MARSE-758319 format. One record per residue: x, z, y of N, C-alpha, C in turn; residue in one letter; chain; residue number from 1. Coordinates in steps of 0.05 Angstrom, whole numbers, plus 5000, padded with zeros to 4 digits. Example, Ala and Ser with C-alpha at 12.3 -4.5 7.8 and 13.67 -1.06 7.14 Angstrom:
# residues 2
+------+------+------+------+------+------+------+------+------+------+------+-----+
|  n_u |  n_w |  n_v | ca_u | ca_w | ca_v |  c_u |  c_w |  c_v | code | unit | pos |
+------+------+------+------+------+------+------+------+------+------+------+-----+
| 5264 | 5156 | 4886 | 5246 | 5156 | 4910 | 5264 | 5156 | 4934 |    a |    A |   1 |
| 5257 | 5142 | 4955 | 5273 | 5143 | 4979 | 5258 | 5157 | 5001 |    s |    A |   2 |
+------+------+------+------+------+------+------+------+------+------+------+-----+
This chain:
# residues 197
+------+------+------+------+------+------+------+------+------+------+------+-----+
|  n_u |  n_w |  n_v | ca_u | ca_w | ca_v |  c_u |  c_w |  c_v | code | unit | pos |
+------+------+------+------+------+------+------+------+------+------+------+-----+
| 8161 | 4330 | 3073 | 8148 | 4305 | 3080 | 8128 | 4297 | 3060 |    x |    A |   1 |
| 8135 | 4299 | 3033 | 8116 | 4291 | 3013 | 8092 | 4310 | 3012 |    x |    A |   2 |
| 8096 | 4336 | 3017 | 8074 | 4354 | 3018 | 8055 | 4347 | 3042 |    x |    A |   3 |
| 8067 | 4340 | 3064 | 8051 | 4333 | 3088 | 8035 | 4307 | 3082 |    x |    A |   4 |
| 8047 | 4288 | 3068 | 8033 | 4264 | 3061 | 8009 | 4269 | 3042 |    x |    A |   5 |
| 8013 | 4288 | 3023 | 7991 | 4295 | 3005 | 7969 | 4308 | 3020 |    x |    A |   6 |
| 7975 | 4325 | 3039 | 7954 | 4339 | 3055 | 7939 | 4319 | 3071 |    x |    A |   7 |
| 7953 | 4300 | 3084 | 7940 | 4279 | 3099 | 7923 | 4261 | 3082 |    x |    A |   8 |
| 7932 | 4255 | 3058 | 7916 | 4238 | 3039 | 7891 | 4252 | 3031 |    x |    A |   9 |
| 7893 | 4278 | 3025 | 7869 | 4294 | 3017 | 7849 | 4294 | 3039 |    x |    A |  10 |
| 7858 | 4298 | 3064 | 7840 | 4299 | 3087 | 7827 | 4272 | 3091 |    x |    A |  11 |
| 7842 | 4250 | 3088 | 7831 | 4223 | 3091 | 7811 | 4217 | 3070 |    x |    A |  12 |
| 7816 | 4226 | 3045 | 7797 | 4222 | 3023 | 7770 | 4236 | 3029 |    x |    A |  13 |
| 7772 | 4261 | 3037 | 7747 | 4277 | 3043 | 7732 | 4265 | 3067 |    x |    A |  14 |
| 7747 | 4256 | 3087 | 7734 | 4244 | 3110 | 7720 | 4218 | 3102 |    x |    A |  15 |
| 7733 | 4202 | 3085 | 7721 | 4176 | 3077 | 7695 | 4181 | 3061 |    x |    A |  16 |
| 7696 | 4200 | 3042 | 7672 | 4206 | 3027 | 7649 | 4216 | 3045 |    x |    A |  17 |
| 7656 | 4233 | 3064 | 7636 | 4244 | 3083 | 7624 | 4222 | 3099 |    x |    A |  18 |
| 7640 | 4203 | 3109 | 7629 | 4181 | 3125 | 7611 | 4163 | 3109 |    x |    A |  19 |
| 7618 | 4159 | 3083 | 7601 | 4143 | 3066 | 7575 | 4157 | 3059 |    x |    A |  20 |
| 7577 | 4183 | 3055 | 7554 | 4198 | 3046 | 7533 | 4203 | 3067 |    x |    A |  21 |
| 7541 | 4209 | 3092 | 7523 | 4216 | 3113 | 7503 | 4194 | 3120 |    x |    A |  22 |
| 7511 | 4169 | 3124 | 7491 | 4148 | 3129 | 7472 | 4144 | 3106 |    x |    A |  23 |
| 7482 | 4146 | 3081 | 7465 | 4142 | 3058 | 7444 | 4165 | 3057 |    x |    A |  24 |
| 7453 | 4189 | 3063 | 7434 | 4212 | 3062 | 7413 | 4209 | 3083 |    x |    A |  25 |
| 7419 | 4198 | 3106 | 7400 | 4195 | 3127 | 7380 | 4172 | 3121 |    x |    A |  26 |
| 7389 | 4151 | 3107 | 7372 | 4128 | 3102 | 7356 | 4131 | 3077 |    x |    A |  27 |
| 7366 | 4145 | 3057 | 7353 | 4145 | 3031 | 7354 | 4172 | 3018 |    x |    A |  28 |
| 7340 | 4192 | 3029 | 7342 | 4219 | 3018 | 7328 | 4222 | 2991 |    x |    A |  29 |
| 7312 | 4202 | 2983 | 7297 | 4205 | 2958 | 7312 | 4195 | 2933 |    x |    A |  30 |
| 7336 | 4183 | 2936 | 7349 | 4173 | 2913 | 7358 | 4195 | 2894 |    x |    A |  31 |
| 7357 | 4189 | 2868 | 7363 | 4209 | 2848 | 7387 | 4200 | 2831 |    x |    A |  32 |
| 7405 | 4217 | 2825 | 7427 | 4212 | 2807 | 7418 | 4216 | 2778 |    x |    A |  33 |
| 7395 | 4226 | 2774 | 7386 | 4234 | 2747 | 7364 | 4215 | 2736 |    x |    A |  34 |
| 7369 | 4189 | 2740 | 7349 | 4169 | 2731 | 7352 | 4166 | 2701 |    x |    A |  35 |
| 7335 | 4147 | 2690 | 7334 | 4143 | 2662 | 7359 | 4128 | 2652 |    x |    A |  36 |
| 7374 | 4115 | 2669 | 7398 | 4100 | 2661 | 7419 | 4119 | 2648 |    x |    A |  37 |
| 7429 | 4111 | 2625 | 7449 | 4128 | 2611 | 7477 | 4117 | 2612 |    x |    A |  38 |
| 7479 | 4090 | 2611 | 7506 | 4078 | 2612 | 7516 | 4075 | 2640 |    x |    A |  39 |
| 7543 | 4075 | 2643 | 7555 | 4072 | 2669 | 7583 | 4061 | 2667 |    x |    A |  40 |
| 7593 | 4049 | 2688 | 7622 | 4042 | 2690 | 7630 | 4046 | 2719 |    x |    A |  41 |
| 7656 | 4049 | 2723 | 7666 | 4055 | 2750 | 7696 | 4049 | 2753 |    x |    A |  42 |
| 7704 | 4051 | 2778 | 7732 | 4048 | 2784 | 7740 | 4068 | 2806 |    x |    A |  43 |
| 7762 | 4082 | 2801 | 7773 | 4101 | 2821 | 7801 | 4093 | 2830 |    x |    A |  44 |
| 7807 | 4098 | 2855 | 7833 | 4092 | 2866 | 7843 | 4116 | 2881 |    x |    A |  45 |
| 7868 | 4124 | 2878 | 7878 | 4147 | 2892 | 7908 | 4150 | 2889 |    x |    A |  46 |
| 7918 | 4175 | 2889 | 7946 | 4181 | 2887 | 7952 | 4198 | 2863 |    x |    A |  47 |
| 7974 | 4191 | 2849 | 7983 | 4208 | 2827 | 8005 | 4227 | 2836 |    x |    A |  48 |
| 8009 | 4248 | 2820 | 8030 | 4267 | 2825 | 8045 | 4273 | 2799 |    x |    A |  49 |
| 8070 | 4264 | 2797 | 8086 | 4268 | 2773 | 8100 | 4295 | 2774 |    x |    A |  50 |
| 8099 | 4310 | 2752 | 8112 | 4336 | 2750 | 8137 | 4333 | 2733 |    x |    A |  51 |
| 8155 | 4315 | 2742 | 8179 | 4308 | 2727 | 8204 | 4317 | 2742 |    x |    A |  52 |
| 8226 | 4320 | 2727 | 8251 | 4328 | 2739 | 8264 | 4304 | 2754 |    x |    A |  53 |
| 8277 | 4310 | 2777 | 8291 | 4290 | 2792 | 8319 | 4284 | 2781 |    x |    A |  54 |
| 8329 | 4301 | 2763 | 8356 | 4297 | 2753 | 8376 | 4308 | 2773 |    x |    A |  55 |
| 8400 | 4298 | 2772 | 8422 | 4307 | 2789 | 8432 | 4283 | 2806 |    x |    A |  56 |
| 8449 | 4289 | 2825 | 8460 | 4268 | 2842 | 8444 | 4263 | 2867 |    x |    A |  57 |
| 8452 | 4243 | 2882 | 8440 | 4238 | 2908 | 8421 | 4214 | 2907 |    x |    A |  58 |
| 8406 | 4212 | 2884 | 8387 | 4190 | 2881 | 8360 | 4197 | 2894 |    x |    A |  59 |
| 8347 | 4176 | 2903 | 8320 | 4179 | 2913 | 8301 | 4189 | 2891 |    x |    A |  60 |
| 8285 | 4209 | 2898 | 8266 | 4220 | 2878 | 8238 | 4222 | 2890 |    x |    A |  61 |
| 8220 | 4206 | 2879 | 8192 | 4208 | 2888 | 8175 | 4222 | 2867 |    x |    A |  62 |
| 8152 | 4232 | 2875 | 8134 | 4245 | 2855 | 8106 | 4235 | 2858 |    x |    A |  63 |
| 8101 | 4215 | 2875 | 8073 | 4206 | 2880 | 8072 | 4176 | 2882 |    x |    A |  64 |
| 8050 | 4164 | 2872 | 8047 | 4135 | 2873 | 8017 | 4129 | 2874 |    x |    A |  65 |
| 8010 | 4104 | 2881 | 7983 | 4094 | 2880 | 7974 | 4093 | 2851 |    x |    A |  66 |
| 7950 | 4103 | 2845 | 7940 | 4104 | 2817 | 7912 | 4094 | 2816 |    x |    A |  67 |
| 7904 | 4083 | 2792 | 7877 | 4073 | 2788 | 7866 | 4080 | 2761 |    x |    A |  68 |
| 7839 | 4081 | 2759 | 7826 | 4088 | 2734 | 7801 | 4071 | 2732 |    x |    A |  69 |
| 7799 | 4055 | 2710 | 7776 | 4038 | 2704 | 7764 | 4050 | 2679 |    x |    A |  70 |
| 7737 | 4055 | 2680 | 7724 | 4070 | 2657 | 7695 | 4061 | 2653 |    x |    A |  71 |
| 7685 | 4068 | 2630 | 7657 | 4065 | 2623 | 7648 | 4088 | 2606 |    x |    A |  72 |
| 7623 | 4094 | 2607 | 7613 | 4117 | 2591 | 7584 | 4116 | 2586 |    x |    A |  73 |
| 7574 | 4136 | 2571 | 7546 | 4138 | 2565 | 7538 | 4167 | 2564 |    x |    A |  74 |
| 7517 | 4174 | 2579 | 7506 | 4201 | 2578 | 7486 | 4204 | 2555 |    x |    A |  75 |
| 7493 | 4220 | 2535 | 7475 | 4223 | 2512 | 7452 | 4241 | 2519 |    x |    A |  76 |
| 7455 | 4257 | 2541 | 7433 | 4273 | 2551 | 7436 | 4275 | 2581 |    x |    A |  77 |
| 7419 | 4290 | 2595 | 7422 | 4294 | 2624 | 7448 | 4308 | 2631 |    x |    A |  78 |
| 7459 | 4324 | 2613 | 7482 | 4340 | 2620 | 7508 | 4332 | 2606 |    x |    A |  79 |
| 7507 | 4318 | 2584 | 7531 | 4312 | 2568 | 7534 | 4283 | 2562 |    x |    A |  80 |
| 7559 | 4274 | 2561 | 7565 | 4246 | 2555 | 7593 | 4242 | 2546 |    x |    A |  81 |
| 7600 | 4217 | 2539 | 7627 | 4210 | 2531 | 7637 | 4187 | 2548 |    x |    A |  82 |
| 7663 | 4185 | 2552 | 7675 | 4166 | 2571 | 7701 | 4155 | 2560 |    x |    A |  83 |
| 7705 | 4129 | 2562 | 7730 | 4116 | 2554 | 7741 | 4101 | 2578 |    x |    A |  84 |
| 7767 | 4103 | 2583 | 7778 | 4089 | 2606 | 7807 | 4083 | 2604 |    x |    A |  85 |
| 7816 | 4065 | 2621 | 7845 | 4058 | 2624 | 7854 | 4069 | 2650 |    x |    A |  86 |
| 7877 | 4083 | 2650 | 7888 | 4093 | 2675 | 7917 | 4084 | 2678 |    x |    A |  87 |
| 7924 | 4079 | 2703 | 7952 | 4071 | 2710 | 7960 | 4090 | 2733 |    x |    A |  88 |
| 7980 | 4107 | 2727 | 7988 | 4127 | 2746 | 8009 | 4118 | 2766 |    x |    A |  89 |
| 8016 | 4092 | 2765 | 8035 | 4081 | 2785 | 8064 | 4085 | 2776 |    x |    A |  90 |
| 8082 | 4077 | 2794 | 8111 | 4077 | 2788 | 8125 | 4093 | 2810 |    x |    A |  91 |
| 8143 | 4111 | 2802 | 8158 | 4127 | 2822 | 8188 | 4121 | 2819 |    x |    A |  92 |
| 8203 | 4125 | 2841 | 8232 | 4124 | 2840 | 8243 | 4150 | 2831 |    x |    A |  93 |
| 8262 | 4149 | 2812 | 8272 | 4174 | 2800 | 8299 | 4168 | 2786 |    x |    A |  94 |
| 8319 | 4184 | 2792 | 8345 | 4182 | 2778 | 8358 | 4155 | 2780 |    x |    A |  95 |
| 8356 | 4141 | 2803 | 8368 | 4115 | 2806 | 8353 | 4093 | 2792 |    x |    A |  96 |
| 8329 | 4099 | 2782 | 8312 | 4078 | 2769 | 8283 | 4084 | 2775 |    x |    A |  97 |
| 8265 | 4077 | 2757 | 8237 | 4082 | 2761 | 8224 | 4094 | 2736 |    x |    A |  98 |
| 8202 | 4107 | 2740 | 8186 | 4118 | 2718 | 8157 | 4110 | 2722 |    x |    A |  99 |
| 8144 | 4101 | 2700 | 8116 | 4092 | 2701 | 8101 | 4105 | 2678 |    x |    A | 100 |
| 8075 | 4111 | 2683 | 8058 | 4123 | 2662 | 8031 | 4109 | 2663 |    x |    A | 101 |
| 8020 | 4102 | 2639 | 7993 | 4091 | 2637 | 7982 | 4097 | 2610 |    x |    A | 102 |
| 7956 | 4093 | 2606 | 7945 | 4098 | 2579 | 7915 | 4096 | 2578 |    x |    A | 103 |
| 7904 | 4102 | 2554 | 7876 | 4102 | 2549 | 7866 | 4131 | 2546 |    x |    A | 104 |
| 7843 | 4137 | 2557 | 7832 | 4163 | 2557 | 7804 | 4164 | 2544 |    x |    A | 105 |
| 7799 | 4184 | 2527 | 7773 | 4190 | 2516 | 7766 | 4218 | 2523 |    x |    A | 106 |
| 7742 | 4222 | 2537 | 7735 | 4248 | 2546 | 7706 | 4255 | 2541 |    x |    A | 107 |
| 7701 | 4281 | 2537 | 7673 | 4292 | 2537 | 7667 | 4299 | 2566 |    x |    A | 108 |
| 7644 | 4291 | 2577 | 7637 | 4295 | 2604 | 7613 | 4313 | 2606 |    x |    A | 109 |
| 7614 | 4333 | 2623 | 7591 | 4350 | 2629 | 7584 | 4349 | 2658 |    x |    A | 110 |
| 7557 | 4349 | 2664 | 7548 | 4347 | 2692 | 7530 | 4370 | 2699 |    x |    A | 111 |
| 7533 | 4379 | 2724 | 7516 | 4401 | 2734 | 7503 | 4391 | 2760 |    x |    A | 112 |
| 7477 | 4385 | 2760 | 7464 | 4376 | 2784 | 7463 | 4398 | 2806 |    x |    A | 113 |
| 7471 | 4391 | 2830 | 7469 | 4409 | 2853 | 7444 | 4403 | 2870 |    x |    A | 114 |
| 7436 | 4378 | 2870 | 7412 | 4369 | 2884 | 7402 | 4344 | 2871 |    x |    A | 115 |
| 7382 | 4331 | 2882 | 7372 | 4306 | 2871 | 7393 | 4284 | 2870 |    x |    A | 116 |
| 7412 | 4284 | 2888 | 7432 | 4262 | 2890 | 7460 | 4271 | 2884 |    x |    A | 117 |
| 7466 | 4297 | 2883 | 7493 | 4307 | 2881 | 7497 | 4321 | 2854 |    x |    A | 118 |
| 7519 | 4313 | 2840 | 7527 | 4326 | 2815 | 7556 | 4336 | 2817 |    x |    A | 119 |
| 7561 | 4359 | 2804 | 7588 | 4367 | 2797 | 7593 | 4357 | 2769 |    x |    A | 120 |
| 7617 | 4349 | 2763 | 7623 | 4341 | 2735 | 7650 | 4352 | 2727 |    x |    A | 121 |
| 7653 | 4355 | 2701 | 7678 | 4364 | 2689 | 7684 | 4347 | 2665 |    x |    A | 122 |
| 7710 | 4344 | 2658 | 7718 | 4327 | 2635 | 7739 | 4342 | 2619 |    x |    A | 123 |
| 7739 | 4338 | 2593 | 7761 | 4347 | 2576 | 7764 | 4327 | 2553 |    x |    A | 124 |
| 7789 | 4320 | 2546 | 7792 | 4301 | 2525 | 7822 | 4296 | 2519 |    x |    A | 125 |
| 7828 | 4272 | 2511 | 7855 | 4265 | 2505 | 7863 | 4238 | 2516 |    x |    A | 126 |
| 7888 | 4235 | 2523 | 7899 | 4210 | 2533 | 7921 | 4200 | 2515 |    x |    A | 127 |
| 7918 | 4175 | 2505 | 7941 | 4163 | 2491 | 7957 | 4148 | 2512 |    x |    A | 128 |
| 7979 | 4159 | 2519 | 7994 | 4149 | 2542 | 8021 | 4137 | 2533 |    x |    A | 129 |
| 8031 | 4119 | 2551 | 8058 | 4108 | 2547 | 8073 | 4110 | 2573 |    x |    A | 130 |
| 8098 | 4117 | 2571 | 8115 | 4118 | 2595 | 8140 | 4101 | 2591 |    x |    A | 131 |
| 8150 | 4090 | 2613 | 8175 | 4075 | 2613 | 8192 | 4086 | 2635 |    x |    A | 132 |
| 8217 | 4093 | 2629 | 8236 | 4104 | 2648 | 8262 | 4089 | 2647 |    x |    A | 133 |
| 8271 | 4081 | 2671 | 8298 | 4071 | 2675 | 8314 | 4090 | 2693 |    x |    A | 134 |
| 8340 | 4092 | 2688 | 8356 | 4112 | 2704 | 8385 | 4103 | 2704 |    x |    A | 135 |
| 8398 | 4112 | 2725 | 8427 | 4107 | 2728 | 8443 | 4126 | 2710 |    x |    A | 136 |
| 8466 | 4117 | 2701 | 8484 | 4134 | 2685 | 8492 | 4158 | 2702 |    x |    A | 137 |
| 8492 | 4182 | 2690 | 8500 | 4206 | 2704 | 8478 | 4218 | 2722 |    x |    A | 138 |
| 8454 | 4207 | 2721 | 8433 | 4217 | 2738 | 8420 | 4242 | 2727 |    x |    A | 139 |
| 8423 | 4247 | 2701 | 8410 | 4270 | 2689 | 8382 | 4264 | 2680 |    x |    A | 140 |
| 8373 | 4239 | 2683 | 8346 | 4230 | 2674 | 8350 | 4213 | 2650 |    x |    A | 141 |
| 8335 | 4218 | 2628 | 8338 | 4203 | 2603 | 8322 | 4177 | 2605 |    x |    A | 142 |
| 8335 | 4154 | 2603 | 8320 | 4129 | 2603 | 8307 | 4123 | 2576 |    x |    A | 143 |
| 8287 | 4105 | 2577 | 8274 | 4098 | 2552 | 8244 | 4099 | 2555 |    x |    A | 144 |
| 8230 | 4094 | 2533 | 8201 | 4095 | 2532 | 8191 | 4114 | 2511 |    x |    A | 145 |
| 8167 | 4124 | 2515 | 8155 | 4142 | 2495 | 8124 | 4139 | 2497 |    x |    A | 146 |
| 8111 | 4148 | 2476 | 8082 | 4147 | 2476 | 8070 | 4169 | 2458 |    x |    A | 147 |
| 8045 | 4174 | 2461 | 8032 | 4195 | 2445 | 8007 | 4206 | 2458 |    x |    A | 148 |
| 7993 | 4223 | 2443 | 7969 | 4235 | 2453 | 7976 | 4261 | 2469 |    x |    A | 149 |
| 7960 | 4266 | 2489 | 7963 | 4290 | 2505 | 7936 | 4300 | 2515 |    x |    A | 150 |
| 7935 | 4324 | 2523 | 7910 | 4336 | 2534 | 7903 | 4324 | 2561 |    x |    A | 151 |
| 7877 | 4320 | 2566 | 7868 | 4312 | 2593 | 7844 | 4329 | 2601 |    x |    A | 152 |
| 7842 | 4334 | 2627 | 7819 | 4348 | 2637 | 7816 | 4342 | 2667 |    x |    A | 153 |
| 7793 | 4347 | 2678 | 7788 | 4341 | 2706 | 7761 | 4350 | 2716 |    x |    A | 154 |
| 7757 | 4347 | 2741 | 7731 | 4355 | 2754 | 7727 | 4340 | 2779 |    x |    A | 155 |
| 7702 | 4339 | 2789 | 7697 | 4325 | 2813 | 7668 | 4327 | 2821 |    x |    A | 156 |
| 7660 | 4311 | 2841 | 7633 | 4311 | 2852 | 7625 | 4282 | 2855 |    x |    A | 157 |
| 7599 | 4277 | 2851 | 7588 | 4249 | 2855 | 7564 | 4251 | 2873 |    x |    A | 158 |
| 7560 | 4230 | 2889 | 7537 | 4228 | 2906 | 7523 | 4201 | 2902 |    x |    A | 159 |
| 7497 | 4201 | 2896 | 7482 | 4177 | 2890 | 7472 | 4165 | 2916 |    x |    A | 160 |
| 7482 | 4141 | 2923 | 7472 | 4126 | 2946 | 7445 | 4113 | 2939 |    x |    A | 161 |
| 7443 | 4103 | 2915 | 7418 | 4090 | 2905 | 7414 | 4099 | 2876 |    x |    A | 162 |
| 7392 | 4092 | 2863 | 7389 | 4100 | 2835 | 7410 | 4089 | 2817 |    x |    A | 163 |
| 7425 | 4068 | 2825 | 7445 | 4056 | 2808 | 7474 | 4061 | 2817 |    x |    A | 164 |
| 7479 | 4066 | 2842 | 7506 | 4067 | 2853 | 7513 | 4095 | 2864 |    x |    A | 165 |
| 7536 | 4106 | 2856 | 7545 | 4132 | 2866 | 7574 | 4130 | 2875 |    x |    A | 166 |
| 7582 | 4147 | 2894 | 7610 | 4151 | 2901 | 7620 | 4176 | 2887 |    x |    A | 167 |
| 7646 | 4176 | 2880 | 7657 | 4199 | 2866 | 7683 | 4208 | 2880 |    x |    A | 168 |
| 7688 | 4233 | 2879 | 7713 | 4245 | 2888 | 7723 | 4263 | 2865 |    x |    A | 169 |
| 7746 | 4257 | 2854 | 7755 | 4271 | 2830 | 7784 | 4279 | 2829 |    x |    A | 170 |
| 7790 | 4297 | 2811 | 7818 | 4306 | 2806 | 7821 | 4307 | 2776 |    x |    A | 171 |
| 7843 | 4295 | 2765 | 7847 | 4295 | 2736 | 7876 | 4301 | 2730 |    x |    A | 172 |
| 7881 | 4312 | 2706 | 7908 | 4317 | 2696 | 7910 | 4306 | 2668 |    x |    A | 173 |
| 7933 | 4292 | 2663 | 7938 | 4279 | 2637 | 7966 | 4286 | 2628 |    x |    A | 174 |
| 7969 | 4295 | 2603 | 7996 | 4301 | 2592 | 8008 | 4275 | 2581 |    x |    A | 175 |
| 8032 | 4268 | 2590 | 8046 | 4244 | 2580 | 8072 | 4253 | 2566 |    x |    A | 176 |
| 8080 | 4237 | 2546 | 8106 | 4240 | 2533 | 8127 | 4222 | 2547 |    x |    A | 177 |
| 8149 | 4235 | 2555 | 8171 | 4220 | 2569 | 8196 | 4219 | 2551 |    x |    A | 178 |
| 8213 | 4199 | 2555 | 8238 | 4196 | 2540 | 8254 | 4222 | 2541 |    x |    A | 179 |
| 8266 | 4229 | 2519 | 8281 | 4254 | 2517 | 8265 | 4277 | 2506 |    x |    A | 180 |
| 8240 | 4271 | 2497 | 8224 | 4291 | 2484 | 8208 | 4309 | 2503 |    x |    A | 181 |
| 8207 | 4302 | 2528 | 8192 | 4318 | 2548 | 8163 | 4310 | 2548 |    x |    A | 182 |
| 8145 | 4330 | 2551 | 8117 | 4324 | 2556 | 8109 | 4338 | 2581 |    x |    A | 183 |
| 8101 | 4322 | 2601 | 8095 | 4333 | 2628 | 8067 | 4322 | 2637 |    x |    A | 184 |
| 8054 | 4338 | 2654 | 8028 | 4328 | 2665 | 8032 | 4309 | 2689 |    x |    A | 185 |
| 8015 | 4290 | 2690 | 8014 | 4272 | 2714 | 7985 | 4275 | 2724 |    x |    A | 186 |
| 7982 | 4283 | 2749 | 7955 | 4288 | 2760 | 7947 | 4267 | 2780 |    x |    A | 187 |
| 7921 | 4264 | 2784 | 7911 | 4243 | 2801 | 7887 | 4253 | 2817 |    x |    A | 188 |
| 7888 | 4248 | 2843 | 7865 | 4254 | 2861 | 7855 | 4227 | 2871 |    x |    A | 189 |
| 7829 | 4222 | 2869 | 7819 | 4195 | 2874 | 7790 | 4195 | 2885 |    x |    A | 190 |
| 7783 | 4172 | 2896 | 7755 | 4166 | 2904 | 7747 | 4141 | 2890 |    x |    A | 191 |
| 7721 | 4137 | 2885 | 7713 | 4113 | 2872 | 7683 | 4108 | 2873 |    x |    A | 192 |
| 7676 | 4086 | 2860 | 7647 | 4078 | 2858 | 7639 | 4077 | 2829 |    x |    A | 193 |
| 7615 | 4085 | 2823 | 7604 | 4084 | 2796 | 7577 | 4070 | 2796 |    x |    A | 194 |
| 7573 | 4053 | 2776 | 7548 | 4038 | 2773 | 7535 | 4046 | 2747 |    x |    A | 195 |
| 7509 | 4053 | 2748 | 7493 | 4060 | 2725 | 7475 | 4037 | 2716 |    x |    A | 196 |
| 7472 | 4034 | 2690 | 7456 | 4012 | 2680 | 7438 | 4022 | 2656 |    x |    A | 197 |
+------+------+------+------+------+------+------+------+------+------+------+-----+
């Protein structure tokens, strides 16, 4: 069921981006994503996927939640930039309790123009994350909180509706520290809007 939900979500995300992009392409084919503006900020909303153990017993175990990412950055050249953001990966049911992950991310961003309005982008950096876990006794899940730095990376595509506004479709992975000494990736697939200034 969870796999089916993820497939449906991915299809809905791609359909939404396509519906947004096609009218803009028809009305404003001359817009460029490669204007003189270097600074930008944006917000992405999507679904996270936790790669954590469910523990033991007959407890409900989820691995996906609504997630968000608020960020700002600066392109130091046409191809390279830096980005700082806050991300919240949502809360899942696990081991008779809940698990939550959130943190601050710093990334190096690289862009590859595909056309005047479309860019591919990639990111690599680090996330200082914090997790909080509650669990029932005997669930096999360690309760508590933990924090620390972890590897982050991601990729996506952006489409410029105007010289200032773009839509984005992205995928990211962030390593978080969990109670009990575990370090696991939490991944996010999202769509969003970005404004250049």
